[in-house]
Backbone bond lengths (Angstrom), bond angles and torsions (degrees), N, CA, C in turn:
res aa  C-N    CA-C-N  psi(-1)  N-CA   C-N-CA  omega(-1)  CA-C   N-CA-C  phi
1 M - - - 1.457 - - 1.523 109.00 -
2 L 1.352 114.57 149.26 1.450 120.61 -175.07 1.523 110.92 -60.34
3 G 1.333 115.63 111.37 1.450 118.87 176.65 1.512 115.40 83.17
4 A 1.331 118.91 1.63 1.460 120.15 -178.50 1.520 111.52 -82.45
5 S 1.342 118.09 -28.71 1.455 121.28 -179.56 1.526 110.14 -75.44
6 E 1.310 115.70 157.56 1.461 120.24 -177.72 1.520 111.08 -72.55
7 S 1.323 115.76 151.03 1.457 122.07 175.97 1.526 108.41 -139.30
8 P 1.338 117.47 159.55 1.471 119.44 179.55 1.523 113.26 -69.65
9 Y 1.333 117.00 -8.05 1.463 120.97 -177.37 1.525 112.27 -104.32
10 D 1.323 117.20 9.86 1.460 120.30 179.45 1.525 110.97 -64.85
11 L 1.336 115.13 142.88 1.458 121.26 172.10 1.524 107.79 -94.76
12 R 1.316 116.47 130.06 1.463 120.74 -176.69 1.522 110.09 -127.23
13 F 1.327 115.57 140.99 1.464 121.04 172.55 1.527 107.89 -159.54
14 R 1.313 115.94 169.70 1.461 122.45 177.82 1.518 108.29 -126.60
15 F 1.334 116.56 132.29 1.458 121.61 179.65 1.519 108.84 -142.33
16 L 1.326 116.66 133.64 1.464 123.67 -176.96 1.534 111.49 54.89
17 G 1.327 115.38 33.50 1.455 120.38 177.70 1.510 114.71 77.73
18 V 1.330 117.72 10.00 1.469 121.31 -178.15 1.532 109.24 -116.13
19 P 1.339 118.68 121.85 1.467 120.32 176.49 1.525 111.34 -72.28
20 V 1.327 115.01 139.04 1.468 121.43 -178.62 1.524 108.64 -126.28
21 R 1.332 115.94 134.30 1.470 121.69 174.79 1.523 108.56 -124.86
22 I 1.331 116.47 131.21 1.459 121.45 -179.15 1.521 108.92 -118.86
23 H 1.325 115.83 116.83 1.454 121.43 179.43 1.527 109.73 -80.24
24 P 1.340 119.11 145.06 1.480 120.75 179.35 1.525 113.74 -55.53
25 M 1.332 117.78 -29.81 1.457 119.63 -179.86 1.523 112.32 -64.26
26 F 1.332 117.42 -22.79 1.461 119.87 177.13 1.525 110.10 -61.65
27 W 1.337 116.27 -45.71 1.457 120.03 -179.89 1.525 110.96 -66.33
28 L 1.329 116.41 -41.27 1.461 120.61 -176.77 1.526 111.43 -65.59
29 V 1.331 116.87 -49.61 1.464 120.39 -178.48 1.527 110.56 -64.75
30 S 1.322 117.84 -39.40 1.462 120.90 177.88 1.525 111.03 -61.40
31 A 1.339 116.21 -41.62 1.466 120.13 179.13 1.519 111.40 -66.05
32 V 1.327 116.68 -40.09 1.471 120.15 179.03 1.527 110.40 -62.40
33 L 1.339 116.75 -42.17 1.467 120.84 -179.85 1.523 112.25 -65.67
34 G 1.329 117.48 -26.15 1.450 120.48 -179.59 1.509 114.67 -102.56
35 W 1.340 116.86 11.54 1.454 120.88 -172.60 1.528 113.77 -81.36
36 Q 1.364 117.80 -2.49 1.457 118.92 -176.15 1.532 112.17 -61.14
37 D 1.329 117.84 -26.38 1.463 120.29 178.65 1.528 112.07 -76.07
38 R 1.334 116.55 -20.64 1.469 121.45 -178.21 1.533 111.26 52.37
39 N 1.308 115.29 34.11 1.455 121.97 178.93 1.521 106.35 -126.46
40 L 1.316 116.35 109.39 1.466 120.75 -171.56 1.524 113.33 -56.94
41 P 1.337 120.24 -45.78 1.474 118.35 178.00 1.528 112.80 -60.25
42 L 1.339 117.46 -39.96 1.464 119.69 179.36 1.524 111.20 -69.59
43 V 1.332 116.66 -34.58 1.461 119.95 176.20 1.517 110.15 -64.42
44 M 1.316 116.98 -40.84 1.463 120.32 178.67 1.525 111.04 -65.02
45 L 1.334 117.22 -37.80 1.462 120.37 175.13 1.519 111.02 -63.01
46 W 1.342 115.86 -42.50 1.466 120.72 178.20 1.523 110.54 -59.52
47 V 1.336 116.76 -46.58 1.466 121.19 -179.49 1.526 110.01 -60.99
48 A 1.328 117.23 -40.74 1.461 120.62 178.91 1.528 110.71 -63.36
49 C 1.336 116.78 -40.61 1.469 120.48 179.11 1.528 110.95 -67.34
50 V 1.332 116.92 -39.07 1.462 120.81 176.56 1.526 109.77 -62.28
51 F 1.337 116.42 -45.23 1.462 121.15 -179.43 1.528 111.22 -58.69
52 V 1.321 116.80 -50.09 1.460 120.72 -178.36 1.528 110.40 -63.21
53 S 1.330 116.80 -44.26 1.467 120.96 -175.55 1.520 111.81 -67.07
54 I 1.328 116.88 -46.17 1.472 120.19 -179.63 1.522 110.29 -66.85
55 L 1.343 116.28 -38.55 1.465 119.11 179.51 1.530 110.48 -64.88
56 V 1.330 117.82 -42.15 1.464 120.99 177.38 1.525 110.12 -61.39
57 H 1.332 116.41 -43.19 1.471 121.34 177.90 1.533 110.88 -57.29
58 E 1.328 116.21 -49.33 1.464 119.73 -177.57 1.526 111.61 -68.59
59 Y 1.327 116.54 -33.50 1.466 118.43 176.54 1.517 111.15 -68.56
60 G 1.333 117.66 -26.85 1.456 119.22 172.61 1.515 110.96 -58.87
61 H 1.350 115.66 -46.49 1.468 120.11 175.38 1.534 110.90 -61.76
62 A 1.342 114.82 -48.16 1.461 119.87 -170.96 1.519 112.35 -65.35
63 L 1.315 117.91 -45.34 1.460 120.17 -177.04 1.522 111.65 -68.86
64 M 1.332 117.04 -33.44 1.459 118.77 174.61 1.529 109.70 -67.75
65 G 1.332 116.74 -38.10 1.458 119.97 175.96 1.523 111.71 -61.61
66 K 1.339 116.86 -41.60 1.465 120.39 177.77 1.518 110.93 -63.22
67 A 1.340 117.09 -32.64 1.467 120.21 178.64 1.524 111.32 -63.45
68 F 1.343 116.40 -23.37 1.464 121.28 178.12 1.524 111.69 -101.61
69 D 1.351 116.10 23.57 1.471 123.17 175.40 1.523 112.83 64.18
70 C 1.315 117.16 31.55 1.465 121.00 174.36 1.528 109.28 -99.24
71 S 1.312 116.38 170.04 1.462 121.88 -179.37 1.526 108.78 -119.14
72 P 1.329 118.16 83.43 1.467 120.69 -174.91 1.518 112.76 -77.27
73 S 1.323 114.99 160.70 1.462 122.38 171.59 1.523 107.66 -143.31
74 I 1.321 115.46 154.16 1.468 121.03 -173.99 1.516 110.15 -121.54
75 V 1.329 115.56 139.17 1.458 122.12 173.94 1.525 107.77 -128.33
76 L 1.335 116.46 125.91 1.457 121.27 170.33 1.518 106.69 -102.02
77 W 1.328 115.77 123.67 1.466 120.39 -171.64 1.514 109.88 -132.92
78 G 1.330 116.95 -165.73 1.461 121.45 -170.29 1.500 115.60 -60.79
79 L 1.328 119.13 -32.50 1.457 121.41 -175.44 1.524 112.66 -114.46
80 G 1.323 118.25 20.81 1.458 119.70 177.44 1.512 112.00 136.61
81 G 1.334 116.13 -127.34 1.449 120.39 -177.34 1.511 112.12 -142.74
82 L 1.314 115.63 158.38 1.459 123.11 176.81 1.526 108.14 -134.10
83 C 1.317 115.60 142.03 1.461 120.64 173.86 1.515 108.28 -125.18
84 Y 1.312 116.04 115.57 1.462 121.30 175.98 1.529 107.30 -89.30
85 S 1.314 116.52 111.81 1.465 119.46 -172.22 1.522 112.85 -124.59
86 Q 1.343 117.36 24.69 1.470 121.68 177.15 1.527 111.39 54.23
87 G 1.347 114.83 53.93 1.459 120.47 -177.99 1.514 113.75 -58.26
88 E 1.336 117.01 -26.32 1.467 120.06 -179.06 1.528 111.87 -67.37
89 R 1.334 117.37 -17.37 1.465 120.85 179.60 1.528 112.21 -92.30
90 Q 1.307 117.08 -1.60 1.464 120.63 -174.03 1.524 111.33 -104.64
91 T 1.316 115.90 149.05 1.457 120.52 171.51 1.527 108.38 -72.89
92 P 1.339 118.33 163.25 1.469 119.33 178.70 1.521 113.53 -54.70
93 L 1.327 118.34 -41.61 1.459 120.33 179.91 1.525 111.77 -68.67
94 Q 1.331 116.35 -37.17 1.458 119.33 175.69 1.514 110.95 -65.07
95 R 1.327 115.92 -42.31 1.468 120.13 179.48 1.523 110.60 -62.78
96 L 1.331 116.22 -40.29 1.453 120.22 178.46 1.529 110.48 -63.28
97 A 1.327 116.65 -40.52 1.465 120.53 178.46 1.527 110.82 -63.67
98 V 1.330 117.04 -41.44 1.469 121.11 178.95 1.521 110.32 -62.75
99 I 1.322 117.25 -44.55 1.459 121.23 -177.66 1.526 111.42 -65.08
100 L 1.322 117.31 -44.74 1.465 120.42 -176.32 1.528 112.68 -76.07
101 S 1.329 116.85 -16.54 1.462 119.64 179.85 1.529 111.85 -70.40
102 G 1.329 117.91 -22.71 1.468 120.29 177.30 1.521 111.67 -65.79
103 P 1.354 118.10 -60.02 1.471 118.99 175.19 1.518 112.57 -58.99
104 G 1.335 116.66 -34.98 1.462 119.54 178.93 1.516 111.93 -60.86
105 A 1.325 117.03 -40.45 1.465 120.78 178.20 1.521 110.73 -65.38
106 G 1.337 116.79 -37.98 1.458 119.93 177.57 1.514 112.13 -65.00
107 F 1.325 117.08 -41.80 1.462 120.22 177.72 1.532 110.92 -66.70
108 L 1.332 116.26 -34.06 1.466 119.89 176.68 1.525 110.06 -64.67
109 L 1.339 117.19 -42.32 1.464 120.77 176.93 1.524 110.18 -62.01
110 L 1.323 117.26 -41.39 1.460 121.18 176.72 1.526 110.25 -58.39
111 G 1.331 116.77 -44.90 1.459 120.58 178.36 1.519 111.87 -59.99
112 V 1.339 116.59 -39.64 1.461 120.78 178.80 1.530 109.91 -64.18
113 V 1.329 116.82 -42.75 1.472 121.00 179.15 1.523 110.57 -60.38
114 L 1.329 116.64 -46.07 1.465 120.31 -179.85 1.532 110.98 -64.58
115 L 1.332 116.47 -40.77 1.459 120.39 -179.39 1.524 111.10 -66.18
116 V 1.327 116.74 -46.40 1.470 120.84 -178.01 1.525 110.79 -63.21
117 T 1.332 117.06 -44.79 1.465 119.25 -179.49 1.529 111.77 -69.22
118 S 1.328 116.74 -28.03 1.466 119.52 175.53 1.520 110.90 -69.26
119 V 1.323 116.24 -43.16 1.463 120.87 -175.67 1.521 111.77 -74.30
120 F 1.332 117.36 -45.99 1.463 120.61 -172.09 1.524 113.85 -93.99
121 F 1.340 117.52 -22.36 1.464 120.33 -178.39 1.525 112.90 -118.08
122 Q 1.337 115.78 2.41 1.468 121.35 175.44 1.532 113.03 58.76
123 I 1.313 116.48 34.32 1.463 120.47 176.87 1.524 108.23 -81.36
124 S 1.310 116.54 126.41 1.459 121.85 -173.98 1.527 111.26 -81.35
125 P 1.349 117.63 161.20 1.471 120.39 175.62 1.525 112.57 -56.40
126 G 1.346 117.11 -37.27 1.464 120.14 178.18 1.516 112.06 -64.08
127 E 1.322 116.62 -38.42 1.469 120.44 178.06 1.525 110.56 -69.07
128 H 1.335 116.70 -39.04 1.470 119.14 174.87 1.528 110.50 -59.12
129 L 1.325 116.42 -44.41 1.461 120.43 -178.85 1.519 110.85 -62.85
130 D 1.335 117.20 -44.55 1.471 120.18 178.33 1.526 111.13 -62.86
131 A 1.334 116.23 -37.58 1.466 119.88 178.75 1.522 110.78 -64.10
132 V 1.338 116.38 -42.52 1.460 120.66 178.60 1.527 110.54 -64.60
133 L 1.326 116.82 -46.15 1.469 120.71 -178.38 1.524 111.25 -64.69
134 S 1.333 117.02 -31.77 1.471 119.69 179.81 1.520 111.89 -66.15
135 L 1.333 116.74 -26.54 1.460 120.58 -178.81 1.521 112.14 -70.65
136 V 1.338 116.49 -20.28 1.470 119.91 178.04 1.522 110.99 -113.57
137 G 1.335 116.23 16.12 1.457 120.42 174.44 1.510 115.67 77.79
138 L 1.328 118.50 15.78 1.469 120.94 -178.35 1.522 112.85 -98.89
139 S 1.334 116.91 -2.01 1.449 120.86 179.11 1.525 107.89 -160.93
140 H 1.325 116.03 173.22 1.458 121.50 174.16 1.522 108.83 -97.53
141 F 1.322 115.44 142.33 1.459 118.45 178.10 1.523 108.35 -63.16
142 P 1.333 117.83 126.77 1.473 120.36 -175.23 1.523 112.45 -64.42
143 V 1.335 115.19 124.13 1.461 120.53 178.56 1.520 110.61 -61.80
144 S 1.322 116.29 -30.89 1.464 120.23 -178.64 1.523 111.97 -60.09
145 V 1.329 117.69 -30.18 1.467 120.67 179.19 1.521 110.20 -66.33
146 D 1.342 116.76 -46.68 1.465 120.02 177.53 1.523 111.05 -60.36
147 L 1.341 117.11 -40.64 1.462 120.79 -179.69 1.524 110.87 -64.62
148 K 1.322 117.41 -37.48 1.465 120.61 179.12 1.524 111.04 -67.85
149 F 1.330 117.17 -39.43 1.464 119.44 176.42 1.526 110.19 -63.46
150 Q 1.326 116.22 -42.53 1.465 120.04 -179.88 1.530 111.15 -63.74
151 A 1.328 116.13 -41.68 1.466 119.78 -178.24 1.528 111.44 -67.41
152 M 1.326 116.68 -43.91 1.457 120.12 -175.99 1.524 112.61 -76.00
153 L 1.343 116.30 -29.01 1.465 120.12 -179.08 1.519 112.46 -97.82
154 H 1.339 116.04 2.31 1.468 122.19 171.45 1.526 113.00 60.00
155 G 1.314 115.70 55.81 1.454 118.39 175.13 1.509 112.53 155.56
156 E 1.342 115.12 150.28 1.461 119.77 -178.18 1.520 111.46 -67.27
157 T 1.346 117.14 -41.13 1.465 120.63 -178.86 1.520 111.04 -66.39
158 A 1.324 116.22 -46.30 1.466 119.97 178.70 1.524 110.23 -63.81
159 G 1.321 116.26 -37.30 1.462 119.75 177.68 1.515 112.04 -65.04
160 E 1.337 116.39 -37.53 1.464 119.99 177.94 1.526 110.63 -65.13
161 V 1.321 116.32 -38.77 1.462 120.61 177.69 1.520 110.15 -63.52
162 G 1.339 116.36 -47.60 1.463 120.10 -179.92 1.516 111.73 -61.62
163 G 1.337 116.62 -43.13 1.462 120.15 178.83 1.511 112.50 -64.65
164 S 1.325 117.22 -37.66 1.464 120.94 179.98 1.522 111.14 -66.92
165 V 1.326 116.79 -42.09 1.460 120.56 178.11 1.532 110.14 -64.72
166 Y 1.312 116.83 -41.49 1.466 122.67 178.53 1.527 110.44 -59.91
167 R 1.336 116.87 -49.39 1.468 120.83 179.53 1.530 111.28 -60.98
168 A 1.334 115.63 -46.72 1.468 120.41 -175.67 1.524 111.60 -63.00
169 L 1.325 116.80 -45.14 1.463 119.64 -177.47 1.525 111.32 -67.37
170 I 1.338 117.34 -36.03 1.459 119.44 176.04 1.521 110.16 -66.18
171 W 1.320 116.33 -48.60 1.466 120.78 -177.46 1.527 111.21 -59.54
172 I 1.313 117.08 -50.73 1.463 121.03 -174.43 1.526 110.87 -65.32
173 N 1.324 116.89 -48.69 1.462 119.30 -172.04 1.520 113.25 -79.74
174 L 1.322 118.26 -27.53 1.460 119.87 177.05 1.516 111.09 -85.92
175 M 1.333 116.54 -56.89 1.452 119.84 -173.22 1.525 111.43 -69.16
176 W 1.332 117.01 -45.12 1.461 118.17 179.45 1.520 110.58 -67.87
177 G 1.335 116.71 -35.09 1.464 119.26 177.27 1.512 111.81 -61.56
178 L 1.340 117.04 -42.67 1.469 120.66 179.33 1.526 111.25 -68.40
179 V 1.330 116.85 -44.05 1.473 120.23 178.56 1.522 110.10 -62.12
180 N 1.329 116.24 -39.51 1.462 120.73 -177.69 1.522 112.49 -66.12
181 L 1.335 117.22 -18.90 1.465 120.75 178.63 1.520 112.46 -91.11
182 L 1.330 117.70 -3.60 1.462 119.39 174.98 1.531 109.54 -64.18
183 P 1.336 118.03 149.21 1.481 120.40 -179.07 1.520 112.21 -74.19
184 L 1.337 115.50 63.25 1.462 121.80 -178.67 1.525 108.70 -121.39
185 W 1.319 116.83 106.12 1.461 119.86 175.55 1.529 108.26 -72.63
186 P 1.366 120.07 137.21 1.469 127.80 10.66 1.524 115.04 -96.76
187 L 1.337 118.65 18.68 1.463 118.89 174.71 1.524 110.13 -62.69
188 D 1.322 116.00 165.53 1.461 119.99 -176.46 1.524 111.96 -58.97
189 G 1.334 117.18 -40.52 1.456 119.87 178.74 1.517 112.59 -62.19
190 G 1.326 116.79 -37.76 1.462 120.53 177.88 1.516 112.09 -68.15
191 Q 1.328 116.99 -39.97 1.461 119.88 177.28 1.522 111.10 -66.64
192 A 1.345 116.59 -40.12 1.464 119.73 177.87 1.529 110.62 -64.39
193 T 1.328 116.92 -37.50 1.465 120.80 178.13 1.524 110.88 -61.68
194 Q 1.320 116.79 -42.45 1.464 120.54 178.38 1.529 111.11 -62.09
195 I 1.317 117.16 -40.97 1.465 120.11 -179.65 1.523 110.32 -64.22
196 V 1.330 116.61 -44.24 1.463 120.25 -179.87 1.523 110.68 -64.25
197 L 1.330 117.78 -45.00 1.460 120.78 179.35 1.522 111.30 -65.43
198 S 1.327 116.73 -36.52 1.463 120.14 178.89 1.520 111.73 -68.99
199 Y 1.325 116.72 -24.73 1.453 120.24 177.45 1.532 110.35 -63.87
200 F 1.338 115.64 -34.82 1.456 120.31 179.47 1.530 112.15 -88.74
201 D 1.342 117.14 -28.45 1.471 120.97 179.98 1.524 107.37 -145.94
202 R 1.333 115.72 92.79 1.457 120.59 -171.88 1.529 112.78 -60.86
203 S 1.317 118.05 -36.67 1.463 120.00 -173.93 1.523 113.03 -79.89
204 R 1.345 117.19 -26.08 1.458 118.85 -173.88 1.523 114.14 -120.76
205 G 1.323 117.60 -1.81 1.453 120.65 -175.53 1.511 113.84 -59.96
206 A 1.346 117.12 -43.76 1.458 120.49 -178.79 1.524 111.15 -62.39
207 R 1.336 116.59 -39.47 1.464 120.08 -178.90 1.519 111.59 -70.51
208 W 1.333 115.97 -38.07 1.457 118.81 174.65 1.523 110.45 -65.19
209 G 1.320 116.33 -30.86 1.464 119.92 175.71 1.513 111.68 -62.61
210 H 1.326 116.70 -40.78 1.467 120.06 177.44 1.525 111.35 -67.13
211 I 1.326 116.92 -35.34 1.464 119.79 177.89 1.528 110.21 -65.94
212 V 1.337 116.60 -44.43 1.465 120.36 177.04 1.523 109.97 -59.74
213 S 1.332 117.00 -44.16 1.459 121.04 -179.97 1.527 111.03 -61.91
214 L 1.322 116.71 -42.65 1.462 120.93 179.24 1.523 111.07 -61.27
215 L 1.328 116.55 -46.70 1.466 120.58 -177.87 1.529 111.29 -66.37
216 V 1.331 116.71 -46.68 1.467 120.14 -178.52 1.525 110.90 -64.17
217 A 1.332 116.82 -45.04 1.467 120.01 -179.68 1.524 110.93 -63.65
218 G 1.328 117.22 -41.98 1.461 120.20 179.37 1.517 112.10 -63.77
219 I 1.330 116.44 -44.44 1.468 120.36 179.36 1.523 110.71 -63.37
220 L 1.338 116.99 -44.53 1.461 120.33 -179.45 1.527 111.32 -64.50
221 A 1.329 117.26 -38.26 1.467 119.95 178.67 1.522 110.61 -62.06
222 V 1.334 116.81 -42.81 1.470 120.75 179.95 1.525 110.96 -68.03
223 V 1.335 116.53 -45.53 1.466 120.32 -178.19 1.519 111.16 -64.15
224 V 1.340 116.96 -48.04 1.463 120.56 -179.21 1.522 110.71 -64.47
225 G 1.334 116.60 -42.19 1.457 119.56 -179.77 1.516 112.85 -66.11
226 T 1.342 116.92 -33.35 1.465 120.97 -177.10 1.521 112.38 -84.11
227 L 1.344 116.36 -47.14 1.458 119.96 -173.88 1.532 112.54 -88.73
228 A 1.319 116.78 -52.02 1.465 120.18 -177.13 1.522 112.36 -84.20
229 Q 1.329 116.97 -23.90 1.461 122.64 -177.65 1.531 111.14 51.86
230 D 1.321 114.03 42.43 1.458 121.04 177.86 1.524 107.60 -98.97
231 M 1.325 116.02 107.29 1.462 120.68 -174.04 1.524 111.77 -64.17
232 F 1.341 116.95 -40.33 1.463 119.55 -177.96 1.522 110.81 -62.57
233 L 1.345 116.86 -49.22 1.460 119.75 -178.85 1.523 111.41 -67.39
234 T 1.313 116.63 -34.35 1.468 119.36 177.52 1.520 110.67 -61.58
235 I 1.332 116.44 -46.26 1.466 120.92 178.10 1.525 110.24 -66.34
236 F 1.327 116.20 -37.71 1.469 121.93 179.98 1.523 110.51 -58.40
237 F 1.333 117.33 -51.56 1.458 120.55 -178.33 1.530 111.13 -72.49
238 A 1.321 117.49 -35.54 1.464 120.24 178.06 1.529 110.31 -63.28
239 Y 1.322 116.46 -35.92 1.464 120.65 177.91 1.517 111.09 -58.86
240 F 1.329 117.27 -45.05 1.465 120.40 179.76 1.522 111.58 -68.01
241 A 1.326 117.13 -33.24 1.465 119.75 176.11 1.529 109.86 -63.53
242 V 1.316 116.87 -44.08 1.470 121.33 -179.74 1.523 110.51 -65.47
243 V 1.328 117.50 -43.90 1.469 121.13 -178.96 1.520 110.78 -59.86
244 N 1.331 117.14 -46.13 1.456 119.86 -178.44 1.524 111.85 -70.62
245 F 1.320 117.48 -32.94 1.461 120.27 175.09 1.526 110.24 -63.53
246 Q 1.329 116.42 -41.78 1.465 120.10 179.68 1.528 111.13 -65.28
247 V 1.337 117.15 -39.05 1.462 120.09 177.90 1.521 110.22 -63.93
248 L 1.334 117.29 -42.90 1.466 120.45 178.93 1.519 110.95 -63.71
249 Q 1.315 117.68 -38.20 1.463 120.49 176.00 1.525 110.98 -62.02
250 S 1.337 115.83 -43.16 1.468 119.87 179.61 1.525 111.08 -63.04
251 L 1.334 116.69 -40.37 1.453 120.12 178.80 1.527 110.92 -66.37
252 H 1.313 116.26 -38.76 1.460 119.72 178.57 1.534 110.87 -64.45
253 Q 1.326 116.07 -42.34 1.459 120.09 178.55 1.531 110.49 -64.67
254 A 1.343 116.49 -40.49 1.463 119.84 178.39 1.521 110.41 -62.82
255 H 1.320 116.80 -38.80 1.461 119.95 178.04 1.521 111.36 -65.58
256 S 1.343 115.54 -41.04 1.464 118.84 -178.91 1.526 111.99 -65.18
257 M 1.336 116.33 -21.60 1.465 121.13 178.14 1.528 111.43 -90.70
258 G 1.333 116.80 3.27 1.455 120.57 176.75 1.503 115.20 84.06
259 L 1.349 116.67 17.62 1.461 119.76 -178.83 1.518 112.27 -86.31
260 Y 1.341 117.14 -15.37 1.456 122.05 177.77 1.513 109.57 -127.08
261 Q 1.331 114.70 157.03 1.456 119.06 -175.32 1.526 113.22 -118.92
262 E 1.364 118.71 12.16 1.460 119.91 -179.17 1.520 110.09 -81.00
263 D 1.349 116.04 61.72 1.458 120.64 -174.34 1.521 112.93 -58.84
264 E 1.322 115.96 -44.82 1.454 118.52 -175.69 1.523 111.35 -61.35
265 W 1.357 116.82 -39.61 1.463 118.99 -178.35 1.521 110.61 -66.47
266 W 1.347 117.31 -44.99 1.450 118.95 -175.46 1.520 112.60 -71.53
267 R 1.313 119.06 -18.13 1.466 121.38 179.10 1.527 112.74 -86.02
268 R 1.331 117.02 -6.02 1.463 119.18 -178.31 1.508 110.24 -74.97
């Protein structure tokens, strides 16, 4: 996977007893995603917000894993983050808790951002709502929010920095958190879907999870490409459709070689 393998330029540290490795591609891909402003200081702020948000998300997984006596580790790579939390040592319910703790940590960070800006910058719940809706094109970003940042931070430049950080943290932790809960393997929602399906059918649940992921990703790619005409999101969802199709092909080939015994399922 892009940036998942080790390199001599990796940044490594340990925090709260969890080792963290950051591949250089993490910084590069984050900068590319935030380059639409073509303003280097704002791009650097975006990268910093991505780093904090993804790290908090992965620590949600990691700390829950530690609660179950596992030894997690975190990797930030080209397309986001990974938390290795010894899932094979966990019960299905424990594994589900570990998986959902990642998005939960991101939503908690979002709540902290909203609370802090409400207390220190006097941003009202209505302004927060308009700011959130503006990120998906359903409203205009409230000018009053920018004015409050400028007033409290004593300057237009400082206000622009505060507003940019506010927008970025809301966008990353809300929108990515919601997308990450979609039933798309290997996202958290897709892994949780497999666990739930396996609870009802242990032998075939994981495979049905890949089928659900394939169908959902394919439908979303078509809908986004047709209605929103967003090339990035279209490719994003199409990528997950292809990945899950390839996994299903591999499972089918393994079955044909006699490595699996779910004959009835594969004959349907």
